[in-house]
N, C-alpha and C positions, 0 to 999 in steps of 0.2 A: 504494499500501499503506498503509495507516495500523493502527498500534497503539497499544492504550493503556498509559502507564506505571503500572506498578504502585506498590503503598504504598512499597516499599524503593527506587525509582526504576529500576527492573529492564525491560528491554524484550526482547522476542525478536527476534533476528535473523531476518527469512523465511529458510525454507529455500533458495528459489530465490537469494538474495543468497549465503547461506553456502557453497552449492555453485559460484556463479561466483567466490567470492574464496578458494575452498577451505578455509574455515574448518571444522574438525572439532571434535567434544568436546574439551573441555581445552585446546585452542588459547587463546593470548592475542591479544587484540586492543588496538588504540591508539585513541585519539579524538582528533581536533583540532577545533578551532571556526572555520568560515570564514564570518564575518559573522554572518547570524541561522541557521546550520544547523551541524550537526555531522556530521564524516565518521567513518567506522569503517574501519580499516584492520587487516589481519591483521598481528602485531607479527613484525618480523624480529629474529632472534637472530643477535648478532653473536658470534664466539668470545670467551672471557675472556682478559682480558691478563696476568691471575696466571701466572708462570713462562714467560711468551711469550719472553724474553731469556735464560732458564737455560742456561747452558753458553756462553754469547758473552762476548766480553772487552769488553761495554760500558762497565763501569764503569771498567776501567782505561783505555780511551780517553778518556771523559770527564775522570778524574783527570790524564791525561798533557796533555789540552788545558786543562785551568785552570791547572796548572803552568805551561805555554807562557803563558798570560795573564799569570799574575802577573809572570814575565819581563819581557813586553813591557811591562807597566803601569809596572815599577817601572825602566826604562830613561829617562835624562835625554832 
């Protein structure tokens, strides 16, 4: 399969490949370079990290750990 690159640098992903990769209109894709060729991957979305630890006592635990470190570091 060969396709011509348009003036804006755009290339159409052939339907057979889109179907095999599960790429739908509006999906995001990633590109990576492998030597002299480029690979196209369906983008994998990871969950947002913002608010992930809401309601946990992570900050209190980190502050307690740091306080213990200070005590240990100041001991002769």
